[in-house]
ROGUDO-947728 format. One line per field, with one value per residue (C-alpha): residue number from 1; residue in one letter; z negated, x, y. Coordinates in steps of 0.5 Angstrom, whole numbers, plus 500, padded with zeros to 3 digits. Example, Ala and Ser with C-alpha at 12.3 -4.5 7.8 and 13.67 -1.06 7.14 Angstrom:
BEGIN
n c(1; 2)
res c(a; s)
c3 c(484; 486)
c1 c(525; 527)
c2 c(491; 498)
END
This chain:
BEGIN
n c(1; 2; 3; 4; 5; 6; 7; 8; 9; 10; 11; 12; 13; 14; 15; 16; 17; 18; 19; 20; 21; 22; 23; 24; 25; 26; 27; 28; 29; 30; 31; 32; 33; 34; 35; 36; 37; 38; 39; 40; 41; 42; 43; 44; 45; 46; 47; 48; 49; 50; 51; 52; 53; 54; 55; 56; 57; 58; 59; 60; 61; 62; 63; 64; 65; 66; 67; 68; 69; 70; 71; 72; 73; 74; 75; 76; 77; 78; 79; 80; 81; 82; 83; 84; 85; 86; 87; 88; 89; 90; 91; 92; 93; 94; 95; 96; 97; 98; 99; 100; 101; 102; 103; 104; 105; 106; 107; 108; 109; 110; 111; 112; 113; 114; 115; 116; 117; 118; 119; 120; 121; 122; 123; 124; 125; 126; 127; 128; 129; 130; 131; 132; 133; 134; 135; 136; 137; 138; 139; 140; 141; 142; 143; 144; 145; 146; 147; 148; 149; 150; 151; 152; 153; 154; 155; 156; 157; 158; 159; 160; 161; 162; 163; 164; 165; 166; 167; 168; 169; 170; 171; 172; 173; 174; 175; 176; 177; 178; 179; 180; 181; 182; 183; 184; 185; 186; 187; 188; 189; 190; 191; 192; 193; 194; 195; 196; 197; 198; 199; 200; 201; 202; 203; 204; 205; 206; 207; 208; 209; 210; 211; 212; 213; 214; 215; 216; 217; 218; 219; 220; 221; 222; 223; 224; 225; 226; 227; 228; 229; 230; 231; 232; 233; 234; 235; 236; 237; 238; 239; 240; 241; 242; 243; 244; 245; 246; 247; 248; 249; 250; 251; 252; 253; 254; 255; 256; 257; 258; 259; 260; 261; 262; 263; 264; 265; 266; 267; 268; 269; 270; 271; 272; 273; 274; 275; 276; 277; 278; 279; 280; 281; 282; 283; 284; 285; 286; 287; 288; 289; 290; 291; 292; 293; 294; 295; 296; 297; 298; 299; 300; 301; 302; 303; 304; 305; 306; 307; 308; 309; 310; 311; 312; 313; 314; 315; 316; 317; 318; 319; 320; 321; 322; 323; 324; 325; 326; 327; 328; 329; 330; 331; 332; 333; 334; 335; 336; 337; 338; 339; 340; 341; 342; 343; 344; 345; 346; 347; 348; 349; 350; 351; 352; 353; 354; 355; 356; 357; 358; 359; 360; 361; 362; 363; 364; 365; 366; 367; 368; 369; 370; 371; 372; 373; 374; 375; 376; 377; 378; 379; 380; 381; 382; 383; 384; 385; 386; 387; 388; 389; 390; 391; 392; 393; 394; 395; 396; 397; 398; 399; 400; 401; 402; 403; 404; 405; 406; 407; 408; 409; 410; 411; 412; 413; 414; 415; 416; 417; 418; 419; 420; 421; 422; 423; 424; 425; 426; 427; 428; 429; 430; 431; 432; 433; 434; 435; 436; 437; 438; 439; 440; 441; 442; 443; 444; 445; 446; 447; 448; 449; 450; 451; 452; 453; 454; 455; 456; 457; 458; 459; 460; 461; 462; 463; 464; 465; 466; 467; 468; 469; 470; 471; 472; 473; 474; 475; 476; 477; 478; 479; 480; 481; 482; 483; 484; 485; 486; 487; 488; 489; 490; 491; 492; 493; 494; 495; 496; 497; 498; 499; 500; 501; 502; 503; 504; 505; 506; 507; 508; 509; 510; 511; 512; 513; 514; 515; 516; 517; 518; 519)
res c(m; s; g; e; l; e; r; v; l; r; f; a; r; g; c; k; l; s; a; v; v; e; s; g; d; v; r; i; g; d; g; d; r; q; a; v; i; d; a; l; s; r; h; t; g; e; g; r; l; t; l; d; e; f; a; d; l; a; g; r; v; y; a; a; r; t; r; r; d; l; d; a; v; m; a; g; l; p; d; d; v; d; i; r; r; p; p; a; t; g; g; v; a; t; g; v; a; g; g; a; g; s; v; a; a; r; d; p; t; p; s; g; p; r; r; r; f; v; a; i; m; c; g; t; k; a; r; g; r; w; r; a; p; g; r; i; t; a; f; a; f; w; g; h; v; k; v; d; l; r; q; a; v; i; d; e; p; v; v; e; v; a; a; w; a; i; m; g; s; v; e; v; v; v; p; d; g; i; p; v; d; l; d; g; m; v; l; m; g; g; s; a; d; r; t; r; r; s; q; a; t; p; l; p; n; a; p; l; i; r; v; h; a; r; g; l; w; g; g; v; t; a; r; t; s; r; r; r; s; r; s; f; g; h; k; h; e; h; r; r; k; h; d; l; l; s; g; n; l; d; d; h; i; d; d; l; r; n; s; a; r; e; a; l; r; s; l; h; a; s; l; p; p; p; p; p; p; p; p; m; p; f; a; p; g; r; r; s; s; r; a; e; r; s; d; r; d; r; w; s; q; r; p; p; s; p; g; p; t; g; a; p; v; d; l; r; d; l; l; p; r; f; l; t; e; q; r; t; p; a; s; d; e; r; a; n; g; q; a; a; s; g; r; a; a; d; d; s; r; l; p; r; g; t; l; t; i; l; v; t; d; m; v; g; s; t; a; l; a; e; q; l; g; d; r; k; w; w; e; i; l; q; a; h; n; a; f; v; r; a; q; v; e; r; r; g; g; i; e; v; k; a; q; g; d; g; f; l; v; v; f; a; s; a; r; q; a; i; l; a; a; v; d; i; q; q; a; a; a; r; h; s; a; e; n; p; s; q; r; i; e; l; r; i; g; l; h; t; g; e; t; v; e; s; d; g; d; v; f; g; q; n; v; i; l; a; v; r; i; a; d; a; a; a; p; g; d; v; l; v; s; g; l; t; h; d; l; t; a; a; a; g; d; l; r; f; s; p; g; e; e; v; p; l; k; g; f; s; v; p; w; r; v; h; r; v; a; w; a)
c3 c(588; 584; 586; 593; 592; 588; 594; 599; 595; 594; 602; 603; 598; 602; 609; 611; 616; 622; 626; 634; 638; 646; 649; 653; 647; 643; 642; 645; 643; 647; 649; 653; 656; 658; 661; 666; 667; 669; 674; 677; 678; 682; 686; 688; 690; 695; 698; 695; 691; 692; 688; 686; 685; 680; 676; 676; 674; 669; 665; 665; 662; 656; 655; 654; 648; 650; 654; 658; 660; 662; 667; 670; 672; 675; 679; 686; 685; 685; 678; 676; 670; 663; 658; 653; 654; 650; 655; 656; 653; 658; 665; 667; 662; 660; 656; 660; 660; 663; 666; 671; 667; 668; 674; 671; 671; 678; 684; 685; 693; 698; 703; 710; 715; 715; 716; 719; 719; 723; 724; 729; 729; 726; 721; 720; 714; 712; 708; 707; 707; 709; 708; 705; 706; 701; 705; 708; 711; 712; 717; 717; 721; 721; 719; 714; 712; 707; 705; 701; 697; 693; 697; 700; 700; 696; 698; 694; 686; 689; 694; 697; 700; 704; 704; 709; 709; 714; 714; 713; 707; 705; 700; 696; 693; 688; 683; 675; 671; 677; 675; 680; 680; 684; 686; 691; 693; 698; 700; 699; 698; 692; 690; 684; 681; 678; 676; 669; 668; 668; 661; 663; 660; 665; 667; 666; 672; 677; 683; 682; 687; 689; 692; 695; 697; 702; 707; 708; 707; 705; 699; 697; 692; 688; 685; 683; 684; 679; 681; 678; 674; 668; 663; 665; 665; 658; 660; 665; 664; 662; 669; 672; 668; 671; 679; 678; 675; 681; 686; 683; 684; 691; 693; 689; 693; 700; 698; 697; 703; 708; 704; 706; 713; 714; 712; 716; 722; 721; 719; 725; 730; 728; 729; 737; 738; 739; 746; 749; 748; 754; 757; 756; 762; 767; 768; 775; 775; 768; 766; 760; 753; 750; 744; 748; 752; 746; 743; 750; 750; 743; 745; 753; 750; 748; 753; 754; 750; 752; 745; 742; 741; 734; 730; 730; 723; 721; 715; 713; 710; 705; 702; 697; 701; 699; 702; 709; 709; 713; 719; 722; 729; 726; 724; 730; 735; 742; 748; 752; 745; 745; 738; 738; 735; 742; 745; 740; 738; 731; 728; 729; 736; 739; 742; 738; 741; 747; 751; 757; 756; 761; 761; 765; 766; 770; 775; 775; 769; 767; 773; 775; 769; 769; 777; 776; 769; 763; 765; 772; 768; 763; 769; 772; 765; 764; 771; 770; 763; 766; 772; 768; 762; 767; 770; 764; 761; 767; 767; 760; 757; 750; 750; 744; 745; 750; 749; 753; 761; 759; 757; 753; 754; 752; 756; 754; 761; 765; 772; 769; 767; 774; 777; 773; 775; 782; 781; 777; 783; 788; 784; 784; 791; 792; 788; 791; 798; 796; 792; 796; 791; 785; 787; 781; 782; 777; 775; 772; 768; 766; 761; 758; 751; 743; 739; 732; 730; 725; 724; 731; 734; 737; 736; 738; 743; 749; 748; 749; 755; 758; 757; 760; 766; 767; 767; 772; 777; 783; 784; 786; 784; 780; 777; 773; 769; 772; 766; 768; 775; 774; 770; 776; 782; 783; 783; 791; 791; 789; 793; 790; 792; 792; 785; 784; 778; 775; 768; 763; 758; 751; 754; 754; 761; 767; 768; 774; 776; 782; 785; 787; 794; 793; 798)
c1 c(377; 383; 385; 385; 389; 394; 396; 396; 401; 405; 405; 407; 414; 415; 416; 422; 422; 427; 428; 426; 433; 433; 437; 441; 443; 446; 454; 458; 465; 472; 469; 463; 468; 473; 467; 466; 474; 474; 468; 471; 478; 474; 470; 477; 480; 473; 474; 468; 473; 479; 485; 484; 476; 478; 483; 477; 472; 476; 477; 470; 469; 475; 471; 464; 460; 453; 450; 448; 455; 457; 450; 453; 459; 457; 452; 452; 455; 452; 449; 453; 456; 452; 456; 452; 456; 462; 469; 471; 478; 481; 482; 486; 490; 488; 494; 500; 507; 512; 508; 505; 498; 494; 497; 503; 497; 496; 499; 505; 506; 502; 499; 495; 498; 503; 502; 508; 509; 515; 518; 524; 525; 518; 513; 508; 502; 498; 493; 485; 481; 484; 485; 492; 494; 499; 505; 507; 513; 515; 521; 524; 530; 531; 524; 519; 514; 508; 504; 498; 495; 490; 484; 486; 482; 486; 486; 491; 493; 500; 502; 509; 512; 519; 521; 527; 530; 536; 538; 530; 525; 520; 515; 509; 503; 499; 493; 495; 495; 497; 503; 509; 515; 521; 527; 532; 538; 539; 547; 549; 542; 537; 531; 526; 520; 517; 510; 514; 513; 506; 502; 496; 495; 497; 490; 489; 487; 490; 493; 501; 505; 511; 516; 523; 528; 533; 537; 543; 543; 536; 531; 525; 520; 514; 510; 503; 499; 494; 488; 487; 481; 478; 479; 487; 488; 490; 495; 498; 498; 506; 507; 503; 507; 513; 510; 509; 515; 519; 514; 517; 524; 523; 520; 526; 531; 527; 527; 535; 536; 532; 536; 543; 541; 539; 546; 549; 546; 549; 556; 556; 554; 559; 565; 567; 565; 571; 573; 570; 574; 577; 572; 574; 579; 574; 575; 573; 567; 565; 559; 560; 557; 551; 556; 560; 555; 552; 559; 560; 553; 554; 560; 557; 551; 556; 558; 565; 568; 573; 576; 582; 581; 582; 580; 573; 570; 563; 561; 556; 562; 563; 556; 553; 550; 543; 543; 544; 543; 537; 536; 529; 528; 528; 535; 538; 539; 542; 545; 541; 539; 533; 531; 531; 524; 521; 525; 525; 519; 516; 511; 505; 507; 508; 502; 499; 497; 500; 505; 509; 517; 521; 529; 533; 541; 546; 550; 558; 558; 565; 568; 564; 566; 574; 574; 571; 573; 570; 567; 564; 561; 558; 555; 552; 549; 546; 543; 541; 538; 534; 530; 529; 525; 521; 518; 517; 514; 509; 507; 505; 511; 514; 521; 524; 531; 537; 543; 549; 547; 540; 533; 528; 521; 514; 507; 500; 499; 502; 501; 503; 510; 511; 509; 515; 520; 519; 519; 525; 528; 526; 529; 535; 536; 535; 540; 545; 543; 544; 551; 554; 560; 556; 551; 547; 544; 540; 537; 530; 526; 519; 515; 508; 507; 506; 512; 514; 514; 519; 522; 520; 524; 521; 523; 521; 522; 518; 523; 529; 526; 525; 532; 534; 530; 533; 540; 538; 535; 540; 542; 536; 531; 525; 524; 517; 516; 510; 505; 506; 505; 499; 496; 497; 497; 489; 489; 492; 496; 503; 507; 511; 515; 513; 515; 521; 524; 530; 534; 535; 540; 538; 532; 531; 527; 526; 522; 517; 519; 517; 521; 517; 517; 518; 523)
c2 c(304; 305; 298; 299; 306; 302; 297; 303; 307; 300; 299; 306; 305; 299; 303; 306; 312; 313; 319; 318; 318; 319; 313; 318; 322; 315; 316; 313; 309; 307; 301; 304; 309; 303; 299; 306; 306; 299; 300; 307; 303; 298; 303; 306; 300; 298; 305; 309; 314; 317; 318; 325; 323; 317; 322; 327; 323; 319; 326; 326; 319; 321; 328; 324; 324; 320; 316; 321; 324; 317; 317; 323; 321; 314; 318; 316; 310; 303; 301; 295; 298; 297; 302; 299; 292; 292; 290; 284; 282; 278; 280; 286; 289; 296; 299; 303; 300; 303; 309; 303; 303; 297; 295; 290; 285; 285; 283; 287; 285; 289; 286; 288; 293; 298; 306; 310; 317; 319; 327; 328; 335; 337; 336; 331; 331; 326; 329; 330; 323; 318; 310; 309; 302; 298; 299; 306; 308; 315; 317; 325; 327; 334; 334; 333; 328; 330; 324; 327; 321; 326; 325; 318; 312; 307; 299; 296; 296; 298; 302; 302; 308; 307; 314; 315; 322; 323; 331; 332; 331; 326; 329; 324; 328; 324; 327; 328; 322; 317; 313; 314; 309; 312; 308; 308; 313; 318; 319; 326; 328; 327; 324; 327; 324; 331; 327; 326; 334; 333; 333; 329; 322; 316; 313; 306; 302; 307; 304; 305; 309; 306; 310; 307; 313; 311; 317; 321; 328; 329; 329; 325; 328; 325; 330; 332; 339; 341; 344; 351; 352; 356; 351; 350; 358; 359; 354; 357; 364; 364; 361; 367; 372; 369; 369; 376; 378; 374; 377; 384; 382; 379; 386; 390; 386; 387; 394; 394; 390; 395; 401; 397; 396; 403; 405; 399; 402; 409; 407; 402; 408; 412; 406; 405; 398; 393; 390; 384; 378; 374; 369; 362; 360; 356; 348; 346; 341; 343; 348; 353; 350; 353; 356; 359; 363; 365; 368; 371; 375; 377; 381; 383; 386; 392; 397; 398; 404; 408; 410; 406; 399; 395; 389; 388; 390; 387; 392; 387; 383; 389; 388; 382; 376; 377; 383; 381; 374; 375; 378; 381; 383; 391; 390; 387; 392; 391; 395; 401; 404; 399; 395; 387; 388; 389; 383; 378; 374; 373; 368; 373; 374; 367; 365; 359; 352; 349; 353; 353; 354; 357; 357; 360; 359; 363; 359; 360; 365; 363; 364; 370; 373; 371; 373; 380; 382; 384; 391; 388; 382; 386; 390; 384; 381; 388; 388; 380; 381; 387; 384; 378; 382; 386; 380; 376; 382; 383; 376; 376; 372; 373; 373; 368; 369; 370; 366; 369; 369; 365; 366; 362; 365; 362; 363; 362; 360; 355; 358; 365; 362; 359; 365; 369; 364; 365; 373; 372; 368; 373; 379; 375; 374; 382; 383; 379; 381; 388; 387; 381; 382; 381; 375; 372; 365; 362; 355; 355; 349; 349; 345; 345; 342; 343; 347; 348; 355; 358; 365; 367; 361; 355; 348; 341; 336; 339; 345; 341; 337; 344; 346; 339; 341; 347; 343; 338; 344; 346; 353; 357; 352; 353; 346; 344; 338; 333; 335; 343; 341; 337; 343; 348; 344; 344; 353; 351; 358; 354; 350; 344; 339; 331; 329; 325; 321; 324; 322; 328; 328; 325; 322; 314; 314; 318; 324; 326; 333; 338; 344; 350; 353; 360; 363)
END
């Protein structure tokens, strides 16, 4: 018995006890992390992940401590990575050189199709989840192009972005940690790589975004956009305080500006208005320019004063510029004691979506002003403005601006816009019949399309087209584009002439237009 006990004790002393550890709780090393980063890069190149998702997952990989953490990162992706297998030493480099990461070993010349984004006097955005090819062209002329790659699916290891900014701007947005290479020059403009301000570590195996800046009097910018979260809150506390201080300062400046405008209105009302300047001499065969009519309207809106004449005084010149540089509808008062807030449109009042633009123009206004004199001309202009605004308001239109003897008005309904144009021509005919010596003849053009709204004004090619159609109209005509005709002809209560192709200034092809029968 004692001999058998001795053998058992010797066997127990030769055994080694070890703790039982689950496989998911095993600690990982840098080799395991690099294997997962390589797999995420491959999935990004194959279109399964966007740049933003790649950046988020890469951050979670570097924060991982166990195999369970890496399994959570790879959840939902094809299971083709063994995190227990050490990464291969050859192939794609994993170091970061020159801010380009591992793409130094890849083919720097992208292939495949090219994607183009063009903004001419408008704005264009590429955002959300979209497929970004290896070559992208962004062209902005008096406009803005934003190429947002945060949710884009990248097919190539290198994305070439040719950014052209001619009196406009191009903006390229990438997630934190994605390398960006910005080169080129914008003549009399600028280019800036703001991704270098980011404190995020460049991600290995991430695609390289190469931006080539070109242009004139424009700007090209590459930047990142870090999302705010609880983990980042303490890092950006100083930025929040700065924003709060800036907001309080802006509110204070707004209060000063409003006080200054109130004082200006009080002082301006006590001064006699200056006399209107003489109209420009009329040249036969030449219509007055928009600039001349706008300048004449600025003076013609003021009633003649019986008081002494003198040099015009603009009290805003006596105040600091930051108090008067922004004009609002409430501070821009016109004749007849009416505030421009009832006339000028702002962004909140403008209809959204597809609009019908109505443009009016008085025929022979310069010659009429020269023939009748300033006082009679002012009376005619006031009568013209009164009946145009009355018909626009009756039909639900919104006056965007008045340029001298012409108006630019928008309607949410194409039919109501045509009916308003007919009412305006009929009102002008009644005025001319009652006042033969003060005849008013108008050209009216209409077009329907999308516009760009900013600070109560509308811009874009469709606005220019409406102006050109009004220029092509004969005196007394209501001329509409083919699109506006097609939208309203089915109602049956409007009569149109057969369509005709007319050349319009600034457009390469003729446009189909129709005349509206209103007499």
